[in-house]
C-alpha positions in Angstrom: 39.9 -25.9 -2.4 37.1 -23.4 -1.2 34.9 -24.5 1.7 31.2 -24.3 0.5 29.0 -23.2 3.5 27.5 -26.6 4.3 30.9 -27.9 4.3 31.4 -29.6 0.4 35.0 -28.9 -1.4 35.1 -26.5 -3.6 37.8 -26.9 -6.1 39.1 -23.4 -7.2 42.8 -22.8 -9.4 43.9 -19.8 -10.0 46.1 -19.0 -12.5 49.0 -15.3 -12.7 50.4 -13.4 -15.7 53.8 -14.3 -16.1 56.2 -12.2 -16.8 53.3 -9.2 -17.1 51.8 -6.7 -15.2 48.6 -7.8 -13.7 45.7 -5.5 -14.8 42.6 -6.8 -13.1 41.1 -10.2 -12.4 38.7 -12.0 -13.7 36.4 -15.4 -12.1 35.4 -18.6 -14.8 32.1 -20.4 -14.1 32.1 -23.3 -16.7 28.9 -25.3 -18.4 27.0 -27.9 -17.7 28.4 -31.6 -17.5 32.3 -29.8 -17.9 35.1 -28.5 -15.4 37.2 -25.3 -15.2 40.0 -27.4 -17.0 38.1 -27.4 -20.0 39.1 -23.7 -20.1 43.3 -24.0 -19.9 43.7 -22.5 -23.4 41.4 -19.0 -23.1 42.6 -18.7 -19.8 46.7 -18.9 -21.0 45.4 -16.2 -23.3 43.8 -13.7 -20.5 47.3 -14.6 -18.8 48.9 -13.7 -21.7 47.0 -10.2 -21.3 47.8 -9.3 -18.1 44.3 -10.6 -16.8 44.6 -13.1 -13.0 42.4 -15.9 -13.4 39.8 -17.5 -10.9 38.1 -21.3 -12.3 36.3 -23.0 -10.2 33.6 -26.3 -10.9 30.7 -25.8 -9.9 29.7 -28.5 -7.7 28.9 -32.2 -8.7 31.3 -31.3 -11.0 35.1 -32.0 -12.3 36.7 -32.1 -8.8 34.4 -30.4 -7.0 32.3 -32.7 -3.5 29.0 -33.6 -4.6 26.6 -36.2 -6.4 27.2 -35.7 -10.5 24.8 -33.3 -11.7 22.8 -32.9 -9.2 22.2 -30.3 -6.6 20.3 -29.4 -3.6 18.7 -26.2 -4.7 19.8 -23.0 -7.1 20.5 -20.7 -4.2 23.1 -23.2 -3.1 24.8 -22.5 -6.2 24.8 -19.3 -5.3 25.9 -19.9 -2.1 29.0 -22.0 -3.3 29.8 -18.5 -6.3 29.6 -16.0 -3.1 32.6 -18.5 -0.9 34.4 -18.4 -4.3 33.7 -14.3 -5.2 34.6 -13.7 -2.2 37.8 -15.7 -2.8 38.3 -13.9 -6.0 37.6 -10.2 -4.7 40.6 -10.7 -1.7 42.9 -11.9 -4.8 41.8 -9.1 -6.9 42.3 -6.7 -3.8 40.1 -4.0 -2.3 39.5 -1.2 -5.5 41.4 -4.4 -8.9 39.5 -4.0 -11.7 37.0 -8.1 -11.5 35.0 -9.0 -14.4 32.6 -12.5 -14.1 32.7 -14.1 -17.0 30.3 -17.9 -17.8 29.9 -20.1 -19.8 26.4 -21.8 -20.5 24.8 -22.9 -17.0 27.5 -20.6 -15.7 26.1 -17.9 -18.3 23.3 -18.6 -16.2 24.4 -18.2 -12.6 26.4 -15.3 -13.4 24.1 -12.9 -14.8 21.5 -14.5 -11.2 24.8 -14.5 -8.6 25.1 -11.2 -10.5 21.2 -9.9 -10.1 20.9 -11.4 -6.5 24.3 -9.9 -5.0 25.1 -6.7 -7.3 28.5 -7.6 -6.5 31.3 -4.8 -7.6 32.2 -6.0 -10.6 33.7 -4.4 -13.8 31.7 -5.7 -16.2 29.7 -9.8 -17.7 31.7 -11.8 -20.1 28.7 -14.0 -20.9 29.7 -16.7 -23.4 26.1 -19.5 -24.9 24.3 -18.6 -22.0 21.5 -21.1 -21.1 18.1 -18.6 -21.4 16.2 -21.4 -23.1 17.7 -24.2 -24.7 17.4 -25.0 -29.0 16.0 -28.2 -27.9 13.0 -29.8 -27.2 13.7 -32.4 -24.2 12.1 -36.4 -25.5 8.3 -35.7 -24.2 9.4 -39.3 -21.8 12.5 -37.5 -19.9 10.6 -34.6 -18.9 7.7 -36.7 -17.6 10.3 -38.4 -15.2 11.9 -35.7 -14.7 8.0 -34.3 -13.3 7.5 -37.9 -11.6 10.9 -37.8 -9.7 10.8 -34.1 -9.0 8.2 -35.3 -5.8 9.3 -38.6 -5.4 13.1 -39.0 -6.3 15.0 -35.8 -7.0 17.7 -36.7 -6.9 17.2 -39.0 -9.9 19.5 -38.3 -12.9 19.3 -38.6 -16.0 21.7 -39.0 -19.4 21.9 -35.3 -20.8 21.6 -35.8 -25.0 24.7 -32.9 -25.9 27.5 -35.3 -27.0 30.8 -33.3 -28.4 29.2 -33.2 -32.3 26.9 -29.9 -30.8 29.4 -28.3 -28.8 32.1 -27.2 -31.8 32.9 -28.8 -35.5 36.4 -28.5 -34.0 36.1 -32.5 -32.4 39.8 -33.3 -33.0 39.6 -30.3 -30.6 37.4 -31.3 -27.7 39.2 -34.5 -27.5 42.4 -33.9 -27.3 41.4 -31.8 -24.5 42.8 -33.4 -21.2 41.2 -34.5 -17.9 37.9 -35.6 -20.2 37.2 -37.8 -17.1 35.9 -36.0 -15.5 33.2 -34.1 -18.0 29.9 -35.9 -16.9 26.2 -35.8 -18.5 24.7 -36.9 -15.9 21.1 -34.4 -14.3 19.3 -35.0 -11.9 15.2 -34.3 -12.0 15.6 -31.3 -9.3 18.3 -30.0 -11.1 16.9 -29.3 -14.3 13.8 -27.8 -13.1 15.8 -25.0 -10.7 18.4 -24.7 -13.2 15.0 -23.7 -16.1 13.4 -21.3 -13.7 17.4 -20.1 -13.0 17.0 -19.5 -17.4 13.6 -17.0 -16.2 15.1 -16.3 -13.6 18.6 -14.6 -15.3 15.9 -13.6 -19.0 13.4 -11.4 -16.5 15.5 -9.6 -13.4 19.5 -10.1 -15.2 18.2 -7.6 -17.8 17.7 -4.6 -15.5 21.9 -5.5 -15.4 23.8 -1.8 -15.4 27.7 -3.7 -15.8 29.7 -3.6 -19.1 28.0 -6.7 -20.8 30.3 -8.5 -23.7 27.4 -11.4 -24.8 28.7 -13.5 -27.8 26.8 -16.5 -28.7 27.2 -18.7 -32.3 24.7 -18.5 -35.1 23.8 -22.3 -35.0 24.0 -23.7 -31.4 21.8 -26.4 -31.2 22.2 -25.8 -27.3 21.3 -23.1 -26.0 18.9 -20.6 -27.8 20.7 -17.3 -29.6 17.2 -16.3 -29.8 16.7 -15.8 -26.5 20.6 -14.0 -25.8 19.7 -11.3 -28.7 16.2 -10.7 -26.8 17.6 -10.2 -23.3 21.1 -7.8 -25.3 17.8 -5.4 -26.3 16.5 -5.8 -23.5 19.5 -4.7 -20.8 19.8 -1.8 -19.1 23.0 -1.9 -19.6 24.4 1.3 -21.0 27.6 -0.6 -22.1 26.2 -3.7 -23.8 27.8 -5.5 -26.9 25.7 -8.6 -29.1 28.2 -11.5 -31.1 27.1 -13.6 -33.1 29.4 -15.3 -34.6 28.0 -17.1 -37.9 28.2 -21.5 -38.0 29.6 -21.6 -34.5 27.9 -23.7 -31.9 27.9 -24.3 -28.7 31.6 -23.8 -27.3 32.3 -20.6 -29.2 35.6 -20.4 -27.8 36.1 -24.3 -28.7 35.1 -24.9 -32.3 37.3 -23.2 -35.4 36.7 -19.0 -34.4 38.1 -19.7 -30.9 41.2 -16.7 -31.8 38.9 -14.8 -33.5 36.3 -14.5 -30.2 39.2 -15.1 -28.4 40.0 -12.0 -30.1 36.9 -10.0 -29.4 36.7 -11.3 -25.4 40.4 -10.1 -24.8 39.8 -6.8 -27.1 36.5 -5.6 -25.0 39.0 -6.2 -21.9 41.1 -4.5 -22.9 39.5 -1.4 -23.6 38.1 -1.6 -20.2 41.6 -2.2 -18.2 44.7 -0.2 -17.5 46.1 0.3 -19.9 49.2 -2.2 -20.2 52.1 -1.6 -18.9 55.1 0.2 -21.8 
């Protein structure tokens, strides 16, 4: 656990490689409604490559404190990440390579965090980022969210993202640990804050100079693959890569293609890390 600036307790976990020399550290930020525990298989693979992984639960998610699916403002999220970044940087050491890895909402947050704070990161891994939604929320939900933003900003509504939109391997999703920690709530103010955050990430994230790996499923029904392609084209990074995974849905790391996706991630890291000890 670590304490946010307002005293909220944030769940943080650190997983070390066993029997391997540590080559670097990754700070992993999950997506909307989920938690860091859904990345056990991803973390295990990264550990096998010699990476230490620091994962955390966003406030209002998983084992962190906070009302489910609600946040006082986007600046609070970035402040929370700054606290966790400080822990991850301490784990990595003063000069050790530290990469940022964010999925969906976590990808958006990672881009905005990097744009605001310009941390001394060695690269960004961004999967299925929430830069734009791939669907239009029902008008009645938007009307409620608009009204509530001025009268009851913490009012939450159910999200409409079911498992069938996340992966083609439902058995894999249903076998994940701690399913009870997943929620399907988003408040009016969080929706509007994140919508504005998406536009900001598209506008400001393209100027980031870090090595960049973007991964998105071609059939993602949740976040826009077109927006990710546009971001890639506009990115000013001198070291950038875009992988569009044919047929994959929103969670490419949990889909039928997950082994291929994890190989792409570890291969990209391997090319930007010190050589493995023989």
